[in-house]
C-alpha angles and dihedrals in degrees: 000000000000112000092224091055091051092051091046091050091050091049093049095045092044091053092048091050093051098259095117092125090064113091114233110213117240115250114261112264102191101069123031115226115258115226118220112276110245120222103290135166136035122005099030114144099221119140116252094013131116113255090214098049122134119232110266123197120200109200125190119191118197114192117231120226112289096026120116122233088205091059091047093051093044091050091054094041096048104030122358100062091054090049091050089053092045089057097047100261115142112221110217096178151301128240137191111213106228095215095043110052088172091066138078121192126195142162128220127186130210136178089250143323093287091053089049093052092046093049093049092047091052091045093050091052096044110120091217090056092047090051092047093047091052094046096045107032122187129169114219142164110227126211115185129186123191117215144174124205122262116245089253097047116118089217119063 
């Protein structure tokens, strides 16, 4: 569930219960919450999918007001891609939606869900990433979709 929705729900319920004087902390805006990774990768029993597919993650970043698309692109171009590779993430590609200049879309691939979680944990704790994030701040909403290849897909 979206962190902002949870905070809003708490605020509404707290007000209704007479706790309006209690301050509800604002949701953090620097790191988007990561949802639990569903089973993903080889061995899934899903009709029409390849049993040997890697786990693919489609990520869409939407910039929040005040954040620069140029900083976001520069951060990926100069730092983030190398850090992804360092931590075992396979970069499939990056796309700029033509009708949404405030978005960046990319796909990563992993052996499976466990490899994905391990890679992201290592990435998030990497001192070089922490330095880059502080030096080149951007505020984004992240939507991620986990996928496996169909049994007729040329890429698995």
